[in-house]
N, C-alpha and C positions, 0 to 999 in steps of 0.2 A: 620515958615516953615509949610506948610500944611501937612495933614495926609500922602498923597502918597509920597511926597518928603522925609519926615522923615523916612517913612517905607523903601523906596528903599535905602536910605542912610545907615540905620541900616543893611539891607540885604547885601549890597556890603561889609561891614566891617565884618559881622559875618556868612556869608553863609558857609555851609559845601561843601567841594570839592567832588561832586558825579559824577560818570562817565557819567550818562545820561544828565548831565547839560552842558557837554562840546561839545554838538552836537546839530544840528537841524534835524538830520535824524530821521524820525517818527518811524522807527522800534525799536531802543533801548528805545526811549521815551515811545512808547506804551507798550513795555515789562515791563519797570519800573513802569509804572502807574497801570497796571494790577496786578503786584506783590505786590505793596504797598497798595492796597486796603486791609483793615483789617490787615495790617502787618506793624511793625516798620521798619525804614530804616536799623537799625543794623541787624535785622533778615533777611530782604530781600536781602541785599547786596551780600551774598555768592550765593544765588540762581540766581541773576542777572548775576554774573560772570560765573557761571556754564552754564546758558542757552546761553549767548553770545559766550562762548567758543565752546559749542556743536553745536549751531545754529547761525553762525555769520550773516546770512542773513535770510530774511523771506522765501526764497526758501528752505533753509536748514531745517527750522522749519516745513514748509509745507510737506517736503519729509519724515520726521521722522515718526516712528510708534507711535501710541498713548501710548503704554506702556512705551516707552522710555521717552516720555514727562512727563507722570505721575510719573515715577521713579525719574526724576530730580526734580519734584515738591514735592516729598514726604517730609512731615513735615511742609509745608507752609499752609496746610488746605484749606477749601473752594475749593474743587477740581474741581468744575464746571468752575472755572476760568481758570484752566489749559485746560480743554476740549474745552471751547470756544476760548481760545487763539489758540489752534491747528486748529480748524475749520476756524477761521478768517485768519490765516496764509495761509491756503489752498485756501481760497477764494481770498485773495489779490494776491497770487502767480499765480493762474490759470485764474481768471477772470479779474484781474486789471493789469496783467503783472508785478506784484511785486511793483507797486506804490500805496501808501496809498492815499486815498482821501485827497485833499488839503484844505478842509473847514469843519467847524463845523457840518453843516447840513448833509453832506454825511458821515462823520466819525460816526455820530450818527446811521447810518443804519447798521453798522457792528456789528456782534454778539458779545456780552459781553462788548460792549462799551456803557456806559450810558452818561448822560449829563456832569458829572464831567470829565470823561476821554476824551471825545470828546473835551471839552473846553481846557483841559490841552494840548492835542496834537495840536489842531488848533493854540493855542497861542504860544506854545514853538517851534513848527516846522515852522509855516507859519505866526507868528505874527498877527494872527486874533484877533481883539478886542472883545473877549468874556470872561466873568469872570468865574473863577473856584469857586465852592462852595462845600467845604468839611467840616468836623468837625472842622478843624482848623480855617476856614473862619468864620463859625457860631460863634465860641468862641471869636475871635478877635473883630469882628464887634459888636456883642451883648454887649460885655463889654465896648468897647470904646464909643459907642453911647447909651448905656443903653437901649437896645432893649429887651423887655420882651416877644416877640412873642415865642410861643412854637415851638421849632425846629422840634418836632415830627410831626407837622401838615404838610400836603402836600403843603399848600400855602406858608409856610415859605421860601422854596428855592427860589421862585419867588421874594419875598421881599428882601431877602439878595443878590440875584443876581442883582437886579436893583440898589441896593445901591453900590455894588462892581463896577458895570459898570460906575456908576456916578463918583466914586472915581478914577477909572483907567485912567491913561494918555493914550490916544488913540494911541499915537505914540510909546508907550512902554509897550504893554499889557503883554508881556512874562515875563519881569522882575517884574512887579507889581504882577502877579499871583504867581510867585515863591516866592516873598518876603512875601506876606501875609501868605502863607502856611508855610514858614520857620519860620516866627515870631510865629505862633501858635504852631509849633513843638518844638521850642527851648526856647522861652521867655514867651509867654502867654499860659502856659501849663495848663491842666485841674485842677490839684490840687496844691495849695500853690505856685503860681507864685511869683518870686522875683520882686515885683513891685517897690521896692527901687531903682533898677538899670535900670528900664524900660524907654526908650526914650519917652514914652507917659505918664509919671507919673504926669505931670502937666495938661494934657488935657483929660485924660481917665475918662469918666462919672462914670463908675463903681467904680473906685478907690476913686473918690471925695465922692461918696455916700456910700462907704463901702459895695458894693454889688458884689465884685469880685467873691466870692464863690457861689453866687446865680445865676450866669449867665454862659452859656446860660440856658434858661428854657427848660427842656425836661421832659414830664410827662409820656410818654408811657412806660409801664413796659412790658418786654418780659416774656411770660409764658414759663417756663422751664420744660420740661418733663424728668422724670427719666426712664432709660431702663436698664435691667439686661442681660448682655451678658456672656454666658458660651462658651469659645472656647476650642475645642477638639483637642489637639496636639497629633496626632496619631503616633505610631511607630510600624511598623511591624517587622518581624524577620530579615529583611535586614536593619533595622533603617530608612526605607523610611516613608515619611508622605504624606498627602494630603492637598490640598488647593482648594478653590473655588473662582470664580469671583463674585463679587456683581453686579448683573445685574439690580436689581430693581432700580427705581428712588428713590432719597432720599440720605442719607449720603453715602459717599465713593463709589459713582457709578463707576464701571469699575476698582476698586482696588481689591486686593485679600485679602482673610482671611482664617483662619482655618474653618473647619465645625463648625457651630454655633447652639447653642440652646439658644433661648431667653426665659427668664422666667419672671413672674410677680413680683418677689421679689428676693432677694439674696437667692440662694438655696444651700442645703447641698449635701453631697455625694450621698445619697440614691435616691434623686429625679433625679439627673443628670444621674447616672449610669443607672437607668431604661430607661430613655429617649434615652440614647446612644444605648443600646442594641436593643431597639425597632425600633429606627429610622434610625440608621446608619450602624450597623454592623451585618446584618442578615447573611452575608456569613462568617464572621470571629468571633470567639469567643473572648471576651474581657477577657485578662488574669489579668490585674491589672489597677487601676485608682488612681491617686494621684493628690492633688492640688498643683500647682506650687506656687500659692499665696493664703494663707488662708484668707487674707483680701482683698476684692475687690479693684482693681485700679479704682480710680475716674478719668475719662477723660471727661473734660468739653468742649462742643461745645456751640455755641452761643444760641442754643435753646433746647439743650438736654444735660443731664448729664448721661454718660454711666458708669455703675458699671461693671467692667470686671474681670472675673476669667479665668484663663488658667488651663486646666486639662490635665494631662499627661495620655494618654490612650494607654496601651500596648496590642497589639492583636496577635493572632495566625496566622501563615501563612504569605502570602504576599498580599499587596494592589495592585489592578489593577490601572495602571497609577500613581503609587507612585513616589515621587521625593526625592532626597537626599537633605541634608542641604545646600550644595553649590549651587545647582540649585535654591533652595528656595529663597536664598538671592538675586537673580537677578530680582524677581518680585516686582512690586510696591504694597506697603502695606500702610494702615493708620499708622501714626507714632507710635501709641501705640503698634501696633503688631510688627512693625519694631524694636522698642526698645526691646521688649521682645525677639525676635529672636536673636538679637545681644548679649544680656545680659545673656539669660538663656538656649539657645539651643547649 
């Protein structure tokens, strides 16, 4: 039995029952594909259910305000995905009458949709014979065929896409694409795959050559930057606090946070208290200041490590535009701040 037939047979026996697999409607398929970029299925599923409940159609998502979208996305990370999702929904609803493009080339023109997502929607919704290439596909093909191409190189995607296209049964591209991704997710996993039970254990080149743990080859190392955030959790005499919106480009764009002092290293009480009085509370006297967490919380993003301290700052008088804790909870925050609010406030 050839590679594709064996793969599809495995898939039909082992596939997970996922809601976006029981439809050819491009809207839920698109939602799931955007959510599952950088996110495992188990983590993404509750978000998918929340979104499809809140926004059953692309028109509902288009009509929503951005803060509602970001609030529902809270905790999934890579928030530009949510903002692009919202903009694309508005474009599809207003300019395309609610209908997604029905081919790979036109899907690729939509904001936030790259080659992989366009291929997934085109094949799953419209059965277009276009291969998907994601981390799972790189891994399965590089191991099975013993391909040592560095997948960090731009040219690698073209090479693997050409191979996947050659293997793909042209009358059944959707099942093939689902199958190869599912096989990478469940069987041919990154670390310590169980090759003993693999349907390809007699034909996999990497297994024969004892190279499973060496493939795929990926050399590019991400440079990680450390940043030190001091969040000022202010309380006035009415127990009201203040927050601000992150409007700069970069992490957490359009999410909310407490007033922030960013420092070069982890700072102590004296340094932060001086900065607080100088920068933030010229109108109100600071009565007291305490650390909520003596040791910084380490919050890891793909390219940044954030060392976060929350400082409880009590001030005299009342804050202009202050909000109470109940109102505070309705805003979209980065998950590390959301967790602090739920646990410590």
